[in-house]
PDB file of N, CA, C and O in Angstrom:
ATOM      1  N   MET A   1      45.467  98.489 103.333  1.00  0.00           N
ATOM      2  CA  MET A   1      45.335  97.735 104.565  1.00  0.00           C
ATOM      3  C   MET A   1      46.636  96.968 104.810  1.00  0.00           C
ATOM      4  O   MET A   1      47.218  96.402 103.885  1.00  0.00           O
ATOM      5  N   THR A   2      47.073  96.957 106.046  1.00  0.00           N
ATOM      6  CA  THR A   2      48.288  96.262 106.438  1.00  0.00           C
ATOM      7  C   THR A   2      47.929  94.892 107.001  1.00  0.00           C
ATOM      8  O   THR A   2      47.033  94.774 107.836  1.00  0.00           O
ATOM      9  N   THR A   3      48.633  93.856 106.540  1.00  0.00           N
ATOM     10  CA  THR A   3      48.473  92.512 107.087  1.00  0.00           C
ATOM     11  C   THR A   3      49.800  92.081 107.674  1.00  0.00           C
ATOM     12  O   THR A   3      50.841  92.216 107.031  1.00  0.00           O
ATOM     13  N   VAL A   4      49.770  91.561 108.892  1.00  0.00           N
ATOM     14  CA  VAL A   4      50.966  91.093 109.579  1.00  0.00           C
ATOM     15  C   VAL A   4      50.792  89.610 109.857  1.00  0.00           C
ATOM     16  O   VAL A   4      49.774  89.189 110.406  1.00  0.00           O
ATOM     17  N   TRP A   5      51.788  88.822 109.476  1.00  0.00           N
ATOM     18  CA  TRP A   5      51.769  87.382 109.709  1.00  0.00           C
ATOM     19  C   TRP A   5      52.543  87.095 110.982  1.00  0.00           C
ATOM     20  O   TRP A   5      53.693  87.511 111.121  1.00  0.00           O
ATOM     21  N   VAL A   6      51.915  86.384 111.914  1.00  0.00           N
ATOM     22  CA  VAL A   6      52.562  86.060 113.188  1.00  0.00           C
ATOM     23  C   VAL A   6      52.728  84.547 113.310  1.00  0.00           C
ATOM     24  O   VAL A   6      51.980  83.777 112.708  1.00  0.00           O
ATOM     25  N   SER A   7      53.700  84.144 114.084  1.00  0.00           N
ATOM     26  CA  SER A   7      53.978  82.719 114.255  1.00  0.00           C
ATOM     27  C   SER A   7      52.885  82.053 115.097  1.00  0.00           C
ATOM     28  O   SER A   7      52.146  82.741 115.801  1.00  0.00           O
ATOM     29  N   PRO A   8      52.778  80.736 115.030  1.00  0.00           N
ATOM     30  CA  PRO A   8      51.728  80.025 115.768  1.00  0.00           C
ATOM     31  C   PRO A   8      51.776  80.233 117.282  1.00  0.00           C
ATOM     32  O   PRO A   8      50.738  80.174 117.941  1.00  0.00           O
ATOM     33  N   SER A   9      52.944  80.471 117.836  1.00  0.00           N
ATOM     34  CA  SER A   9      53.062  80.609 119.286  1.00  0.00           C
ATOM     35  C   SER A   9      53.096  82.057 119.774  1.00  0.00           C
ATOM     36  O   SER A   9      53.206  82.293 120.977  1.00  0.00           O
ATOM     37  N   ALA A  10      53.005  83.011 118.882  1.00  0.00           N
ATOM     38  CA  ALA A  10      53.110  84.425 119.268  1.00  0.00           C
ATOM     39  C   ALA A  10      51.924  84.874 120.112  1.00  0.00           C
ATOM     40  O   ALA A  10      50.778  84.529 119.825  1.00  0.00           O
ATOM     41  N   THR A  11      52.208  85.637 121.141  1.00  0.00           N
ATOM     42  CA  THR A  11      51.158  86.258 121.951  1.00  0.00           C
ATOM     43  C   THR A  11      51.325  87.778 121.975  1.00  0.00           C
ATOM     44  O   THR A  11      50.533  88.487 122.596  1.00  0.00           O
ATOM     45  N   ALA A  12      52.364  88.269 121.294  1.00  0.00           N
ATOM     46  CA  ALA A  12      52.606  89.714 121.182  1.00  0.00           C
ATOM     47  C   ALA A  12      53.114  89.994 119.773  1.00  0.00           C
ATOM     48  O   ALA A  12      53.640  89.103 119.106  1.00  0.00           O
ATOM     49  N   PHE A  13      52.954  91.227 119.328  1.00  0.00           N
ATOM     50  CA  PHE A  13      53.415  91.605 118.002  1.00  0.00           C
ATOM     51  C   PHE A  13      53.941  93.029 118.026  1.00  0.00           C
ATOM     52  O   PHE A  13      53.614  93.818 118.912  1.00  0.00           O
ATOM     53  N   SER A  14      54.754  93.335 117.044  1.00  0.00           N
ATOM     54  CA  SER A  14      55.280  94.673 116.824  1.00  0.00           C
ATOM     55  C   SER A  14      55.408  94.831 115.322  1.00  0.00           C
ATOM     56  O   SER A  14      56.001  93.980 114.659  1.00  0.00           O
ATOM     57  N   CYS A  15      54.862  95.903 114.778  1.00  0.00           N
ATOM     58  CA  CYS A  15      54.901  96.092 113.329  1.00  0.00           C
ATOM     59  C   CYS A  15      54.819  97.584 113.010  1.00  0.00           C
ATOM     60  O   CYS A  15      54.753  98.431 113.900  1.00  0.00           O
ATOM     61  N   LEU A  16      54.824  97.871 111.721  1.00  0.00           N
ATOM     62  CA  LEU A  16      54.663  99.236 111.244  1.00  0.00           C
ATOM     63  C   LEU A  16      53.377  99.337 110.446  1.00  0.00           C
ATOM     64  O   LEU A  16      53.038  98.423 109.693  1.00  0.00           O
ATOM     65  N   CYS A  17      52.667 100.423 110.602  1.00  0.00           N
ATOM     66  CA  CYS A  17      51.476 100.680 109.807  1.00  0.00           C
ATOM     67  C   CYS A  17      51.947 101.197 108.451  1.00  0.00           C
ATOM     68  O   CYS A  17      52.555 102.264 108.362  1.00  0.00           O
ATOM     69  N   GLU A  18      51.663 100.440 107.404  1.00  0.00           N
ATOM     70  CA  GLU A  18      52.106 100.824 106.063  1.00  0.00           C
ATOM     71  C   GLU A  18      51.464 102.131 105.602  1.00  0.00           C
ATOM     72  O   GLU A  18      52.099 102.916 104.900  1.00  0.00           O
ATOM     73  N   THR A  19      50.230 102.367 105.985  1.00  0.00           N
ATOM     74  CA  THR A  19      49.550 103.606 105.592  1.00  0.00           C
ATOM     75  C   THR A  19      50.234 104.813 106.232  1.00  0.00           C
ATOM     76  O   THR A  19      50.443 105.830 105.570  1.00  0.00           O
ATOM     77  N   CYS A  20      50.580 104.707 107.506  1.00  0.00           N
ATOM     78  CA  CYS A  20      51.282 105.795 108.192  1.00  0.00           C
ATOM     79  C   CYS A  20      52.678 106.008 107.605  1.00  0.00           C
ATOM     80  O   CYS A  20      53.120 107.147 107.450  1.00  0.00           O
ATOM     81  N   MET A  21      53.368 104.917 107.281  1.00  0.00           N
ATOM     82  CA  MET A  21      54.701 105.036 106.682  1.00  0.00           C
ATOM     83  C   MET A  21      54.625 105.763 105.334  1.00  0.00           C
ATOM     84  O   MET A  21      55.461 106.615 105.032  1.00  0.00           O
ATOM     85  N   GLU A  22      53.628 105.422 104.541  1.00  0.00           N
ATOM     86  CA  GLU A  22      53.474 106.067 103.234  1.00  0.00           C
ATOM     87  C   GLU A  22      53.147 107.555 103.404  1.00  0.00           C
ATOM     88  O   GLU A  22      53.674 108.395 102.674  1.00  0.00           O
ATOM     89  N   GLY A  23      52.285 107.875 104.360  1.00  0.00           N
ATOM     90  CA  GLY A  23      51.958 109.277 104.622  1.00  0.00           C
ATOM     91  C   GLY A  23      53.176 110.062 105.070  1.00  0.00           C
ATOM     92  O   GLY A  23      53.370 111.211 104.675  1.00  0.00           O
ATOM     93  N   ALA A  24      53.995 109.426 105.902  1.00  0.00           N
ATOM     94  CA  ALA A  24      55.222 110.089 106.362  1.00  0.00           C
ATOM     95  C   ALA A  24      56.184 110.310 105.209  1.00  0.00           C
ATOM     96  O   ALA A  24      56.825 111.358 105.129  1.00  0.00           O
ATOM     97  N   ARG A  25      56.293 109.334 104.314  1.00  0.00           N
ATOM     98  CA  ARG A  25      57.170 109.462 103.150  1.00  0.00           C
ATOM     99  C   ARG A  25      56.725 110.621 102.270  1.00  0.00           C
ATOM    100  O   ARG A  25      57.539 111.426 101.817  1.00  0.00           O
ATOM    101  N   ARG A  26      55.430 110.691 102.038  1.00  0.00           N
ATOM    102  CA  ARG A  26      54.894 111.758 101.180  1.00  0.00           C
ATOM    103  C   ARG A  26      55.092 113.146 101.777  1.00  0.00           C
ATOM    104  O   ARG A  26      55.278 114.123 101.051  1.00  0.00           O
ATOM    105  N   SER A  27      55.050 113.223 103.091  1.00  0.00           N
ATOM    106  CA  SER A  27      55.200 114.528 103.743  1.00  0.00           C
ATOM    107  C   SER A  27      56.658 114.934 103.915  1.00  0.00           C
ATOM    108  O   SER A  27      56.947 116.051 104.342  1.00  0.00           O
ATOM    109  N   GLY A  28      57.584 114.022 103.580  1.00  0.00           N
ATOM    110  CA  GLY A  28      59.003 114.348 103.703  1.00  0.00           C
ATOM    111  C   GLY A  28      59.550 114.172 105.105  1.00  0.00           C
ATOM    112  O   GLY A  28      60.625 114.685 105.418  1.00  0.00           O
ATOM    113  N   MET A  29      58.838 113.466 105.941  1.00  0.00           N
ATOM    114  CA  MET A  29      59.265 113.240 107.316  1.00  0.00           C
ATOM    115  C   MET A  29      60.557 112.430 107.342  1.00  0.00           C
ATOM    116  O   MET A  29      60.767 111.571 106.486  1.00  0.00           O
ATOM    117  N   LEU A  30      61.411 112.692 108.305  1.00  0.00           N
ATOM    118  CA  LEU A  30      62.614 111.893 108.491  1.00  0.00           C
ATOM    119  C   LEU A  30      62.219 110.446 108.777  1.00  0.00           C
ATOM    120  O   LEU A  30      61.202 110.187 109.420  1.00  0.00           O
ATOM    121  N   PHE A  31      63.027 109.510 108.295  1.00  0.00           N
ATOM    122  CA  PHE A  31      62.713 108.092 108.454  1.00  0.00           C
ATOM    123  C   PHE A  31      62.580 107.709 109.929  1.00  0.00           C
ATOM    124  O   PHE A  31      61.672 106.960 110.291  1.00  0.00           O
ATOM    125  N   SER A  32      63.463 108.207 110.772  1.00  0.00           N
ATOM    126  CA  SER A  32      63.402 107.879 112.201  1.00  0.00           C
ATOM    127  C   SER A  32      62.101 108.376 112.828  1.00  0.00           C
ATOM    128  O   SER A  32      61.528 107.703 113.684  1.00  0.00           O
ATOM    129  N   ASP A  33      61.635 109.545 112.407  1.00  0.00           N
ATOM    130  CA  ASP A  33      60.360 110.071 112.912  1.00  0.00           C
ATOM    131  C   ASP A  33      59.191 109.254 112.374  1.00  0.00           C
ATOM    132  O   ASP A  33      58.213 109.025 113.085  1.00  0.00           O
ATOM    133  N   ALA A  34      59.288 108.811 111.112  1.00  0.00           N
ATOM    134  CA  ALA A  34      58.237 107.989 110.513  1.00  0.00           C
ATOM    135  C   ALA A  34      58.097 106.672 111.261  1.00  0.00           C
ATOM    136  O   ALA A  34      56.984 106.190 111.470  1.00  0.00           O
ATOM    137  N   LEU A  35      59.214 106.093 111.663  1.00  0.00           N
ATOM    138  CA  LEU A  35      59.165 104.843 112.433  1.00  0.00           C
ATOM    139  C   LEU A  35      58.421 105.041 113.752  1.00  0.00           C
ATOM    140  O   LEU A  35      57.646 104.183 114.173  1.00  0.00           O
ATOM    141  N   MET A  36      58.661 106.170 114.392  1.00  0.00           N
ATOM    142  CA  MET A  36      58.020 106.433 115.681  1.00  0.00           C
ATOM    143  C   MET A  36      56.500 106.577 115.545  1.00  0.00           C
ATOM    144  O   MET A  36      55.751 106.059 116.374  1.00  0.00           O
ATOM    145  N   VAL A  37      56.047 107.277 114.507  1.00  0.00           N
ATOM    146  CA  VAL A  37      54.607 107.518 114.377  1.00  0.00           C
ATOM    147  C   VAL A  37      53.855 106.324 113.794  1.00  0.00           C
ATOM    148  O   VAL A  37      52.634 106.242 113.931  1.00  0.00           O
ATOM    149  N   SER A  38      54.558 105.401 113.150  1.00  0.00           N
ATOM    150  CA  SER A  38      53.866 104.277 112.519  1.00  0.00           C
ATOM    151  C   SER A  38      54.016 102.964 113.284  1.00  0.00           C
ATOM    152  O   SER A  38      53.469 101.945 112.860  1.00  0.00           O
ATOM    153  N   SER A  39      54.735 102.965 114.386  1.00  0.00           N
ATOM    154  CA  SER A  39      54.969 101.752 115.168  1.00  0.00           C
ATOM    155  C   SER A  39      53.700 101.311 115.902  1.00  0.00           C
ATOM    156  O   SER A  39      53.019 102.121 116.532  1.00  0.00           O
ATOM    157  N   VAL A  40      53.402 100.036 115.811  1.00  0.00           N
ATOM    158  CA  VAL A  40      52.222  99.466 116.471  1.00  0.00           C
ATOM    159  C   VAL A  40      52.673  98.232 117.250  1.00  0.00           C
ATOM    160  O   VAL A  40      53.364  97.364 116.715  1.00  0.00           O
ATOM    161  N   ARG A  41      52.280  98.167 118.503  1.00  0.00           N
ATOM    162  CA  ARG A  41      52.608  97.009 119.348  1.00  0.00           C
ATOM    163  C   ARG A  41      51.360  96.589 120.090  1.00  0.00           C
ATOM    164  O   ARG A  41      50.478  97.397 120.382  1.00  0.00           O
ATOM    165  N   GLY A  42      51.308  95.303 120.388  1.00  0.00           N
ATOM    166  CA  GLY A  42      50.163  94.822 121.136  1.00  0.00           C
ATOM    167  C   GLY A  42      50.247  93.343 121.404  1.00  0.00           C
ATOM    168  O   GLY A  42      51.285  92.713 121.199  1.00  0.00           O
ATOM    169  N   SER A  43      49.140  92.794 121.866  1.00  0.00           N
ATOM    170  CA  SER A  43      49.090  91.366 122.163  1.00  0.00           C
ATOM    171  C   SER A  43      48.026  90.712 121.291  1.00  0.00           C
ATOM    172  O   SER A  43      47.130  91.371 120.764  1.00  0.00           O
ATOM    173  N   ILE A  44      48.154  89.402 121.157  1.00  0.00           N
ATOM    174  CA  ILE A  44      47.197  88.609 120.398  1.00  0.00           C
ATOM    175  C   ILE A  44      46.942  87.343 121.204  1.00  0.00           C
ATOM    176  O   ILE A  44      47.874  86.713 121.704  1.00  0.00           O
ATOM    177  N   ALA A  45      45.679  86.979 121.325  1.00  0.00           N
ATOM    178  CA  ALA A  45      45.321  85.780 122.079  1.00  0.00           C
ATOM    179  C   ALA A  45      45.975  84.561 121.445  1.00  0.00           C
ATOM    180  O   ALA A  45      46.044  84.452 120.220  1.00  0.00           O
ATOM    181  N   ALA A  46      46.454  83.651 122.276  1.00  0.00           N
ATOM    182  CA  ALA A  46      47.162  82.465 121.788  1.00  0.00           C
ATOM    183  C   ALA A  46      46.306  81.612 120.867  1.00  0.00           C
ATOM    184  O   ALA A  46      46.839  80.918 120.002  1.00  0.00           O
ATOM    185  N   ASP A  47      44.985  81.649 121.036  1.00  0.00           N
ATOM    186  CA  ASP A  47      44.109  80.807 120.220  1.00  0.00           C
ATOM    187  C   ASP A  47      43.484  81.556 119.032  1.00  0.00           C
ATOM    188  O   ASP A  47      42.689  80.973 118.296  1.00  0.00           O
ATOM    189  N   ALA A  48      43.827  82.827 118.836  1.00  0.00           N
ATOM    190  CA  ALA A  48      43.253  83.617 117.743  1.00  0.00           C
ATOM    191  C   ALA A  48      43.975  83.331 116.433  1.00  0.00           C
ATOM    192  O   ALA A  48      45.198  83.446 116.355  1.00  0.00           O
ATOM    193  N   GLU A  49      43.224  82.962 115.413  1.00  0.00           N
ATOM    194  CA  GLU A  49      43.794  82.755 114.081  1.00  0.00           C
ATOM    195  C   GLU A  49      43.913  84.082 113.333  1.00  0.00           C
ATOM    196  O   GLU A  49      44.853  84.295 112.568  1.00  0.00           O
ATOM    197  N   ILE A  50      42.948  84.966 113.565  1.00  0.00           N
ATOM    198  CA  ILE A  50      42.922  86.290 112.943  1.00  0.00           C
ATOM    199  C   ILE A  50      42.522  87.303 114.017  1.00  0.00           C
ATOM    200  O   ILE A  50      41.624  87.044 114.817  1.00  0.00           O
ATOM    201  N   ALA A  51      43.185  88.444 114.029  1.00  0.00           N
ATOM    202  CA  ALA A  51      42.843  89.524 114.957  1.00  0.00           C
ATOM    203  C   ALA A  51      43.025  90.849 114.214  1.00  0.00           C
ATOM    204  O   ALA A  51      43.679  90.910 113.173  1.00  0.00           O
ATOM    205  N   VAL A  52      42.442  91.889 114.764  1.00  0.00           N
ATOM    206  CA  VAL A  52      42.547  93.223 114.171  1.00  0.00           C
ATOM    207  C   VAL A  52      43.109  94.174 115.213  1.00  0.00           C
ATOM    208  O   VAL A  52      42.685  94.167 116.369  1.00  0.00           O
ATOM    209  N   ALA A  53      44.072  94.995 114.792  1.00  0.00           N
ATOM    210  CA  ALA A  53      44.638  96.036 115.646  1.00  0.00           C
ATOM    211  C   ALA A  53      44.510  97.351 114.887  1.00  0.00           C
ATOM    212  O   ALA A  53      44.247  97.357 113.684  1.00  0.00           O
ATOM    213  N   ARG A  54      44.694  98.445 115.580  1.00  0.00           N
ATOM    214  CA  ARG A  54      44.654  99.761 114.936  1.00  0.00           C
ATOM    215  C   ARG A  54      45.863 100.557 115.401  1.00  0.00           C
ATOM    216  O   ARG A  54      46.282 100.469 116.555  1.00  0.00           O
ATOM    217  N   CYS A  55      46.414 101.337 114.471  1.00  0.00           N
ATOM    218  CA  CYS A  55      47.512 102.229 114.821  1.00  0.00           C
ATOM    219  C   CYS A  55      46.924 103.455 115.530  1.00  0.00           C
ATOM    220  O   CYS A  55      45.706 103.570 115.666  1.00  0.00           O
ATOM    221  N   VAL A  56      47.777 104.354 115.973  1.00  0.00           N
ATOM    222  CA  VAL A  56      47.282 105.547 116.678  1.00  0.00           C
ATOM    223  C   VAL A  56      46.433 106.440 115.782  1.00  0.00           C
ATOM    224  O   VAL A  56      45.613 107.214 116.278  1.00  0.00           O
ATOM    225  N   SER A  57      46.621 106.342 114.462  1.00  0.00           N
ATOM    226  CA  SER A  57      45.811 107.122 113.521  1.00  0.00           C
ATOM    227  C   SER A  57      44.502 106.434 113.170  1.00  0.00           C
ATOM    228  O   SER A  57      43.659 107.015 112.487  1.00  0.00           O
ATOM    229  N   GLY A  58      44.324 105.191 113.634  1.00  0.00           N
ATOM    230  CA  GLY A  58      43.077 104.480 113.395  1.00  0.00           C
ATOM    231  C   GLY A  58      43.076 103.537 112.202  1.00  0.00           C
ATOM    232  O   GLY A  58      42.047 102.935 111.895  1.00  0.00           O
ATOM    233  N   HIS A  59      44.211 103.395 111.522  1.00  0.00           N
ATOM    234  CA  HIS A  59      44.275 102.475 110.385  1.00  0.00           C
ATOM    235  C   HIS A  59      44.202 101.029 110.885  1.00  0.00           C
ATOM    236  O   HIS A  59      44.793 100.678 111.907  1.00  0.00           O
ATOM    237  N   GLU A  60      43.470 100.208 110.149  1.00  0.00           N
ATOM    238  CA  GLU A  60      43.274  98.810 110.542  1.00  0.00           C
ATOM    239  C   GLU A  60      44.458  97.946 110.112  1.00  0.00           C
ATOM    240  O   GLU A  60      44.941  98.047 108.984  1.00  0.00           O
ATOM    241  N   ILE A  61      44.912  97.101 111.023  1.00  0.00           N
ATOM    242  CA  ILE A  61      45.998  96.157 110.765  1.00  0.00           C
ATOM    243  C   ILE A  61      45.467  94.766 111.075  1.00  0.00           C
ATOM    244  O   ILE A  61      45.023  94.504 112.193  1.00  0.00           O
ATOM    245  N   THR A  62      45.510  93.880 110.095  1.00  0.00           N
ATOM    246  CA  THR A  62      45.035  92.515 110.268  1.00  0.00           C
ATOM    247  C   THR A  62      46.201  91.631 110.679  1.00  0.00           C
ATOM    248  O   THR A  62      47.251  91.634 110.037  1.00  0.00           O
ATOM    249  N   LEU A  63      46.010  90.882 111.744  1.00  0.00           N
ATOM    250  CA  LEU A  63      47.019  89.934 112.219  1.00  0.00           C
ATOM    251  C   LEU A  63      46.540  88.532 111.873  1.00  0.00           C
ATOM    252  O   LEU A  63      45.414  88.159 112.202  1.00  0.00           O
ATOM    253  N   ARG A  64      47.392  87.753 111.211  1.00  0.00           N
ATOM    254  CA  ARG A  64      47.032  86.382 110.822  1.00  0.00           C
ATOM    255  C   ARG A  64      48.147  85.436 111.233  1.00  0.00           C
ATOM    256  O   ARG A  64      49.329  85.753 111.104  1.00  0.00           O
ATOM    257  N   ARG A  65      47.759  84.287 111.721  1.00  0.00           N
ATOM    258  CA  ARG A  65      48.750  83.276 112.081  1.00  0.00           C
ATOM    259  C   ARG A  65      49.146  82.481 110.843  1.00  0.00           C
ATOM    260  O   ARG A  65      48.337  82.261 109.942  1.00  0.00           O
ATOM    261  N   ILE A  66      50.390  82.061 110.816  1.00  0.00           N
ATOM    262  CA  ILE A  66      50.883  81.251 109.709  1.00  0.00           C
ATOM    263  C   ILE A  66      51.823  80.194 110.271  1.00  0.00           C
ATOM    264  O   ILE A  66      52.598  80.459 111.190  1.00  0.00           O
ATOM    265  N   GLU A  67      51.743  79.008 109.713  1.00  0.00           N
ATOM    266  CA  GLU A  67      52.649  77.945 110.117  1.00  0.00           C
ATOM    267  C   GLU A  67      54.045  78.275 109.612  1.00  0.00           C
ATOM    268  O   GLU A  67      54.212  78.968 108.609  1.00  0.00           O
ATOM    269  N   ARG A  68      55.031  77.775 110.316  1.00  0.00           N
ATOM    270  CA  ARG A  68      56.407  77.972 109.872  1.00  0.00           C
ATOM    271  C   ARG A  68      56.647  77.179 108.592  1.00  0.00           C
ATOM    272  O   ARG A  68      56.133  76.070 108.446  1.00  0.00           O
ATOM    273  N   PRO A  69      57.415  77.731 107.674  1.00  0.00           N
ATOM    274  CA  PRO A  69      57.689  76.997 106.432  1.00  0.00           C
ATOM    275  C   PRO A  69      58.530  75.758 106.721  1.00  0.00           C
ATOM    276  O   PRO A  69      59.273  75.726 107.701  1.00  0.00           O
ATOM    277  N   PRO A  70      58.415  74.746 105.877  1.00  0.00           N
ATOM    278  CA  PRO A  70      59.226  73.543 106.090  1.00  0.00           C
ATOM    279  C   PRO A  70      60.712  73.858 105.903  1.00  0.00           C
ATOM    280  O   PRO A  70      61.072  74.838 105.251  1.00  0.00           O
ATOM    281  N   ALA A  71      61.559  73.021 106.476  1.00  0.00           N
ATOM    282  CA  ALA A  71      62.998  73.206 106.341  1.00  0.00           C
ATOM    283  C   ALA A  71      63.398  73.040 104.876  1.00  0.00           C
ATOM    284  O   ALA A  71      62.747  72.327 104.112  1.00  0.00           O
ATOM    285  N   LEU A  72      64.470  73.708 104.512  1.00  0.00           N
ATOM    286  CA  LEU A  72      64.964  73.573 103.154  1.00  0.00           C
ATOM    287  C   LEU A  72      65.402  72.139 102.893  1.00  0.00           C
ATOM    288  O   LEU A  72      66.048  71.515 103.736  1.00  0.00           O
ATOM    289  N   ARG A  73      65.052  71.626 101.734  1.00  0.00           N
ATOM    290  CA  ARG A  73      65.487  70.278 101.372  1.00  0.00           C
ATOM    291  C   ARG A  73      66.974  70.265 101.045  1.00  0.00           C
ATOM    292  O   ARG A  73      67.670  69.275 101.273  1.00  0.00           O
ATOM    293  N   ARG A  74      67.434  71.358 100.519  1.00  0.00           N
ATOM    294  CA  ARG A  74      68.830  71.476 100.115  1.00  0.00           C
ATOM    295  C   ARG A  74      69.363  72.763 100.747  1.00  0.00           C
ATOM    296  O   ARG A  74      68.843  73.840 100.457  1.00  0.00           O
ATOM    297  N   PRO A  75      70.383  72.680 101.599  1.00  0.00           N
ATOM    298  CA  PRO A  75      70.917  73.904 102.210  1.00  0.00           C
ATOM    299  C   PRO A  75      71.386  74.899 101.157  1.00  0.00           C
ATOM    300  O   PRO A  75      71.903  74.513 100.109  1.00  0.00           O
ATOM    301  N   ASP A  76      71.206  76.146 101.440  1.00  0.00           N
ATOM    302  CA  ASP A  76      71.612  77.222 100.546  1.00  0.00           C
ATOM    303  C   ASP A  76      72.596  78.104 101.312  1.00  0.00           C
ATOM    304  O   ASP A  76      72.227  78.728 102.308  1.00  0.00           O
ATOM    305  N   ASP A  77      73.839  78.158 100.853  1.00  0.00           N
ATOM    306  CA  ASP A  77      74.875  78.913 101.552  1.00  0.00           C
ATOM    307  C   ASP A  77      74.582  80.399 101.645  1.00  0.00           C
ATOM    308  O   ASP A  77      75.161  81.091 102.482  1.00  0.00           O
ATOM    309  N   ARG A  78      73.681  80.905 100.791  1.00  0.00           N
ATOM    310  CA  ARG A  78      73.330  82.326 100.826  1.00  0.00           C
ATOM    311  C   ARG A  78      72.379  82.644 101.964  1.00  0.00           C
ATOM    312  O   ARG A  78      72.187  83.812 102.302  1.00  0.00           O
ATOM    313  N   GLN A  79      71.785  81.627 102.555  1.00  0.00           N
ATOM    314  CA  GLN A  79      70.793  81.828 103.588  1.00  0.00           C
ATOM    315  C   GLN A  79      71.453  81.833 104.967  1.00  0.00           C
ATOM    316  O   GLN A  79      72.373  81.058 105.226  1.00  0.00           O
ATOM    317  N   LEU A  80      70.979  82.705 105.838  1.00  0.00           N
ATOM    318  CA  LEU A  80      71.475  82.761 107.201  1.00  0.00           C
ATOM    319  C   LEU A  80      71.120  81.471 107.919  1.00  0.00           C
ATOM    320  O   LEU A  80      69.962  81.055 107.918  1.00  0.00           O
ATOM    321  N   GLN A  81      72.090  80.850 108.519  1.00  0.00           N
ATOM    322  CA  GLN A  81      71.867  79.612 109.264  1.00  0.00           C
ATOM    323  C   GLN A  81      72.042  79.904 110.747  1.00  0.00           C
ATOM    324  O   GLN A  81      73.062  80.453 111.164  1.00  0.00           O
ATOM    325  N   ILE A  82      71.053  79.537 111.533  1.00  0.00           N
ATOM    326  CA  ILE A  82      71.121  79.721 112.983  1.00  0.00           C
ATOM    327  C   ILE A  82      71.249  78.344 113.611  1.00  0.00           C
ATOM    328  O   ILE A  82      70.408  77.474 113.389  1.00  0.00           O
ATOM    329  N   THR A  83      72.289  78.149 114.385  1.00  0.00           N
ATOM    330  CA  THR A  83      72.481  76.854 115.041  1.00  0.00           C
ATOM    331  C   THR A  83      72.427  77.057 116.544  1.00  0.00           C
ATOM    332  O   THR A  83      72.783  78.116 117.063  1.00  0.00           O
ATOM    333  N   VAL A  84      71.989  76.051 117.206  1.00  0.00           N
ATOM    334  CA  VAL A  84      71.847  76.118 118.663  1.00  0.00           C
ATOM    335  C   VAL A  84      72.846  75.189 119.298  1.00  0.00           C
ATOM    336  O   VAL A  84      72.902  75.086 120.523  1.00  0.00           O
TER     337      VAL A  84
END
């Protein structure tokens, strides 16, 4: 089962079905083709804490909201820093 964590303000999602990706890998499918067959996109209600989506093959994907992690107490130069 695939679980996707979405931000508190998200109303749309895009992910890959892990089951479809694994099936594509086993069959020897090209990676670019595997991405196309396993891609899942959709919307999620702003007030939904948990939702369920299905890929085109019918595999269940659980969508769960998660709070953003707290800021780092100590900056780490190895981490990508985005400034506005």
